[in-house]
C-alpha positions, 0 to 999 in steps of 0.5 A: 539706238538700234536693237543689238547696240548693247553688250554681247548677248549671244552665248558665244557658240556660232550657229547654236540654237537658243531657247527663245523663251529662256530668262524673261519674266513671263516668258517671251511676253516681257514687253511692258512688264515691270520688274520689282515695281521699278524697271519697265521692259520695253524692247528685246535687244539681245538673246543668248544662252544666258537669257535675254537683254531688254532695253528698259526704263528705270522709272524711279530715276527716269534713266534708260537701262539695260536689264539682263534676265537670267533663268536656271535651265533646270532644278526649278523645283529644287529649293536648295539649289535655288537658294545656293544659286541666288546666293552665288548670284548676289555674290557675283553681282556684288563683285561686278557692281563694285568694279568702277572703271571706264572700260567696264560696263556699270552694274546699277542693280541686281535682284530676283523677280518671279524666279528670274535673276536680273542685272540692271546695267548702263545702256550703251550705244555701240556694237560688240566686237562679234557684231563688228566683225560680222558687219564687215563680212569677217574682214580683219580690222585695221591695225590702228583699231586693233591696237586701240581696242587692245589698249583699252581692254588691257587697261580694264583688265589691269584694273580688274585683275588688281581687284582680284577679279578674273573674267573667265569668259572674255570674247568678242561678244563681251567687248563693246565699242561705243560710238565715241570709240570707247571700249567696255568689257561686260558680263564680269561674273556671268561666266561663273554664274552660267556654270552654276546655272547650267548654261555653259556647254559641257563637252565631257561628262566632267571637269570642263571649266566654264568658258566659250570654246573659241576663247578658252585657255588651256588651263580652263580646258584641263580644269586647272587652276585659273588666274588672271593669265587665263584672261590674257590668253582669251585676249590673245584669241580676241586679238587674233580674230580681229587681226585675221577675221577668224579665231585661232582654232576655227575647227569643225566642232567644239571638241576639236577647238578645245584640243587645238587650244590645248595641243596645237600652235596657232598659225602666225597671223602674218601668214594670211595678213603679211602687212600686220606689224611684226610686233603685234603678231609677236604680242598675239602669239605671246598671249597665246602661249600654252603655259601661263608662265610663258605669256605676258604676266600682267595686263599692264605689261600688255598695255605698255607693249601696245603703247610702245608699238603705237608710239613707234608707228607714230600713231598715238593718242598723245603725240605732243605735250598738248595732246596729254590730259589737262593735268598731265602736261609738264608733270616732270617739273610739277607744273600744270597744263595750259588747259583742257581743250574747249569743245569743238563745234562742228556745224551740222550738214544743213547749217542755218545760213546767214545773209552774209554767206548766202550771197556767195557764189559756188562753183557747182550746185550741191545735190542732197546726195552730195551733201549727205556724202560729204557729211558722211566723209566728215564723220568718217574723218572724226572717227579716224581722229578718235582712234588716233589716225591723225594723219589720215583724219587730216587728209580726209578733213582737208579733202572734204573741206575742198569739196565743200568749198566747191559745192557750198562755198568757201565761207559756208559753215560746213566748209569752215567746220571741216577746216576747224577739224583739220586744224585740230588734227594739225595740233595733234600732229605737232604742227602747231604753227600750221594749226594756229594759221588755220584757226585764225583763218576759220575765226576770221571767216566765222566773224564775217559770216556768223558775227564776232560773238557767235559761239563758233567764232569764239571757239575758233578764237579760243583754239587760236589762243591755245596754240599761241600759248603752245608756241610760247607767245603767252602775251598774245595768248593773254590778249586773245583769251581776254577778248574771248572772255569778254565776249563770252561774259557779254553774250552767255554770262559769267557762269556759262561753262564755256565762259568758265573754260576760257577764264580757266585758260586765261588764269593758266596763261597768267601763270605762264606770264609770271603773274602768279598771284593773278593766276591764283585769284583767277583760278580760285574764282573759276573753281568757286563758280564751277563748284556752284554751276557744275558741282564740287565733284565735276571733273572740270571743277576739279581741274580748276582746283588742281590749277589752284593747287599749282598756283598756290605752290608757285607762290610758295604756299606749299602747305595750302597747295598740299591740302588742295591737292589732297582734297582733289585726290579724295574726291577723284578717288571717290568718284573715279576710283583709286587707280584712275589716272586723274586720281593718280595725277593728284597724288603725284602733285601731293608728292611734289608738295611733300618734297617742297615741304622737306617731307622727303620720306613721306614723298618717297613712300607716296611715290613708291605706291604711285609707281606700283599703281601706275605700273599695274594700271598703265604699264612700266613704259607709260609716260606718267609711270616714268614721271613718278619713277623720276620723282621717286629717284629725286626723293631717294637722292634727297634722303641720301640713298644715291645708289638707288637714286642713280639706278632709278635715273638710269632706268628712266632715262633709258626708257625715255630715250627709247620712247621719246628720243634723245633730245626730248626734255624729259629724257634730258632731265633724267640724264641730268639726274644721272649726273647729279647722282654720280656727283654725289657719289664722288664720280665726277669724271662720269658726271662731267661726261653726262652734264656735257652731253645734256648741255650739248643736246640742249644747245642744239635743240633749244639754242645757246641762250635758253635757260635750260641750256645755261643751267646745264653749262653751269652744271658742267662748270661746277663739275670742272671745278670739282675735278680741279680744272679751275681755269676751264670752270671759270671760263665757262662760268663767265660765258654763262654770265655773259650769255645771261646778260645779253639775253633779254628777259623772257615774258 
């Protein structure tokens, strides 16, 4: 990792002079020094007003870490000041170490060594946003990058604010984007500590609160009470800079900057960048409101607005059900996902060739420069996919595949790797049939070139089976999974992680074929093997245990399913945190089981807490939040609270229709719940209107013989009967019965 590829190390002052010896044990000669007999400082990778950051080795655990060394600027002889400072440092470091979220830098340890305070943090491979902007010559970032970064930062802030922690110094230098696209905030507690130590610039003799001038909220400048909304203002400053290439008040000196934050309105970002989406500009300007009351009131709301923007623009990390996390698919009805995706193996630029391929002609001689250029474009396409630009990624992968075909050959492993990635993009674009054909093509070519049992061949076949399942062709998917599983067991062994992934998918598919007991036994076997091979707390183990719970519920063993889901939720809460989406997903299923066991009051209490947690961490418009609200409404109805149930159903249906469309299955489920509520309240005319709308939409989208369409027609007939329109009801009942008799049983 190149120097500087850790979190923000500067003090945020542009062009300010920094003390080159500040903060290192033994001055600037820290290289090779050992801190507390454990942390070996190897290479200076960052220096700023707060001290220095060193690439280090934790010799006790043998892991790479980053050590941030902080040293007071003055008062070195004041024992009382030192004791107070050390106590404040311990307090702030404990707060930072307690934060457990994927969007926050992990603090492993902290302490004091030879008068120097130090934090031990995870070593990250990436660039902070200040470096990213400087690398680009201060050019604005692409809009998908901005919204992706903003969503991740908002998610992390929603978590920390829920813990009562305010950052107080959010800025580009404190936000790092890893090479895999993940975003992390660092230096929680450091701004307050910097104020205590004496590093924070004081622009007046008194009263100016901690922070970096370009990103300080008006209330910080006025030394007013600061809460989580100050971080949202700073986030607005960061997004403004990412969108325009400059901070909102980029004035000549620090005092002018602060006056600008306090008294001036920023120039709208679209003045200098008219192609910026109006909704994004509106969000940035809302975040930059002078009065905290006029800003978005929490980070979850910010995240919800960003998700809505990405969905409206067709740029989303979850465009179709298969793109959801493994546990999230089908949560409306409590069913589990088909699988998590198998790893996608991409051949390196100079893949070792087999004799079968090496004799194939190519149309042009590929130079090393050409191969390197194609490899770089391939990596660029993967990066586009990582931030959700599936259309652009697909186009680039297709272009690279064509160029590799000409330069290296149709069946070269690199050409096939590009086609494999193109197929993955097609999946995320919802073009399942095309993705299936591409995976089948790649699998057959790899079988010829690499052999039928090569891992890359089996990966492509695995993906083809997955696409078959998405298309409802579960019998064909079963046959393909079975063949891949047999090959993996033969070549890699029954306990290989890829073998277990395939067996997991096979078990899920068995459930979709209606072979519930076999699905349960298969999932139980995989869960036991994964616990043995990967550990009981590994997420893959928990995904399969989650599937065990689903299989138990499907076979009517709801009490055992409840216990399984509770165990999964307990481990996820311990490992990932109480507000992690996977933890919340397990809690959702606990509620489903409680409802099936007739414990609707317990389920209602759980869903009320779950909705609050999801709204706080993901936003009110998040799909999982809406699923939990739907379940809450169902349990309100089961408890006879139909007025509240009807209001909940209407709210959820309206948001789902706006986000997903009128014909989406989840929207229709919510609309049906409206009709149920109207019926229980005796408002049968209104219920009939809604039942008929749902039936008509399902017939148009799914076809007249689909089970969901027939269920809706049955609902409609029952409503007609309640209204005394007996002849119409009987005619519709007959029509449904005849349709069911004519429809062959579905596998």
